[in-house]
N, C-alpha and C positions, 0 to 999 in steps of 0.2 A: 556343224557339219561342213566338211571341206569340199565335197563334190556338189555339182549343180544338178538340176532336174531337166536339163535340155534334152531334146530327143536324141541328139548325137551322142549323149553320154550314157546311153543304155549299154549295160554289160552284156555282150553277146555270148561269150564262152567262158568256161572255167578250164584252167590248165593245171594238171597235177605233175609232180616230179619236175617242176620247173627249175630252170637256172638261166643265168644270163652270161653271155660271153662277149668279148670284144672282137675286133677284126682278126686277131691272131688266135682266136679260140681259147683265150685264157679266161677263167671265171672272173666275173666282176660284179660288184653289188649294183642292184637296180637304183640305189640311192644316188649314183652319179648322173642319172637322168634328170632333166628339169622336172620340178614338181609343178603340176598343173591342177586347176580346178575344173576345167572344161576344155573341149576341143576347140572352142571358139576363141580361146585366149592362150594360144601356144606361145610360151616365152622360153628364153634361154637358148643356148647353142652348144652343140657337142663338137669336139675336134675329131672324133672318131665314131664309127658306127657301132651300135650295141644291138645284140640279137637276143631274143627270148626263145628258149627251147623248152620242150616238155611234151606231155601227152594231153591232147584235147579230150576232155571228159565225155562230151556228148557223142563224139564220133570215134573215139578210141584210136585217133590218128596222131602222128607226130607233128610237132610244130617247130618251125625254125624261121622266125620273121624278125626283120628290123623293127625296133621300137624307138619312140621319140620322147616319151614322157611317162610319168607315173602319178597316181593320185591315191587319196586315202578317204574312205568312208567310215565314219565313226558311229552312225546312228543305229546300227544293227546290234545284235547280241554279241557279236565279235567283230573286230575291225576287218574291213575288206580293203585289200590293196590291189590295184589294177595297173596294167601297163597299156599305153596307147601305141598301137601298131602304125606302120607307115601308111596303112589304109584308113587311118583315123577311126579305128574301132577299139573300144576298151575291152581288155581281156583280164579276167580275174586271176590273180595268183592264188590258186586254191591250196596247193600243198607243195613245198619245195622238195627237190631231190635231196636225199639224206646228206650226201657229201657237200651240198651247197649251203647247208644250214649255218655253218660257221661264218661263211662269207657275208651273210646278211644278219648275223646275230645282233650287232650293235643297232642297226636301224630297226629291227623288229622289236627289240626291247623298248626303243623310243616309241614305236607305234602302239605297243600295248600300254605304255605309261599314258600316252595321250588318250587312248580309249578309256582307261580307268578314270582319268580326270573328267572326261566328257560324260561318262555314265554316272559318276559319283561326285558332283560338284561340291558337295559339302564334306567330303571325306578328308581325314587328316593324313599327313604324310606317312604316319605309322601304319596306315591301312594298306599302303601300296605293296609292302613286302609280301603279305599273305597272298595277294592277287598274283604277283609274279612268281610265287612259290609253286604255282601250278606246273612249273617245269623244273626239272633237275638238270643242272649243267655238269657235264663230265669234267673232272679235274685232271684228266689225262691229256695227252698231246692233241687230241681231236677237238676238245672244248665244245662238243655238240650239246644241244639241248634236247631233253626227252620229257614227254608227258609221263609223270610217275603213276597216276591212277587212271582207271577207266573213265571216271567222271571228267578228269582234266582233259582227256583227249576226245571226248564225245563230240564236241562242236566241229572238229576237223577230221572226224572218222579215223583217228590215228590208232595204230597198234601200239598200245602203251606198255609200260614196264609191269603193269598189273600189281602195283604195290597198294597197301592200305594207307589211309591217312596217318595212322600211328607209325607205320614203317617210314613214311616220308619224314615225319617229325624227328624220328630217331636217326636219320641218315646224316652223318656229319661230313663225310667225304665220299663222293660218288664217283666211281669209275665204271664206264660202260664195258661191255664184254669184249669189244674190239680192242680197247686199250689194255684190258686185263691180259688178253692173249696176244697182244702186239700183232694184230692182223687188221688191216684196214682196206676199205674198198677203193679201187682205182677210179678217179673221176672220169677218165676217158673210156675205159672198157667196162667198168662196173663190176669187175671180178675182185674177189678177196685175195689179198696177198700179204706176206710177212712185211712188217714195217719196223722191226727192231733194228736200229741203226748199228748195233754191235754185231749183227749176224747176217750180213749181205742182204739188206732189204730189197724187196721187189717193188714196194710202194713207198714213196717218200712223202713225209709230211713237212711242208714248208709253209711258214707263216700260218700254221694251224689249218692248212687246206690240203687234203689229199690230192696229190698230182699223179700224172700218169707214170707208168713204169719206164 
């Protein structure tokens, strides 16, 4: 278990539709923050300020706060990732904003691999792929991850693709509806717009991240 049981480490809130931005409001992975095990052992230094944005689940209010670190809890049924605010309070990253998923795809794959190893210490390497297969990765330009079945998305209360296990097994190349129709969501305004580079796109996909119009 990576986190401690100190009183200051109690998780006070959950934030959904979360994403992180830098001082210029550009999306950035939370993995650039120092990794900490408790509030009493803050380590590392950032050259710029990072802000966590999203919807506070308990109050249905917006959040925009500077953050100083992140931590990982592996002992639950699913991994819990938290950010430490400037007020030294841990906030759980409950569910990311859809257009932010690709920004954190690499670190979240690592998180789930660590959780699998922690929960299954005797498992072989070949057992990891079926565990990760709980998500389908779009092979279009967005490269987002999707829970394919209702069961796969139950822990995160996700609206899934609604596929059966047999359909998932038979899926060789998966393209989400956005990539199929060449329409993607703007990170800034949240509206859907054409993203076809050959037809005057309103939304640009740069480095696999939908940016503003």
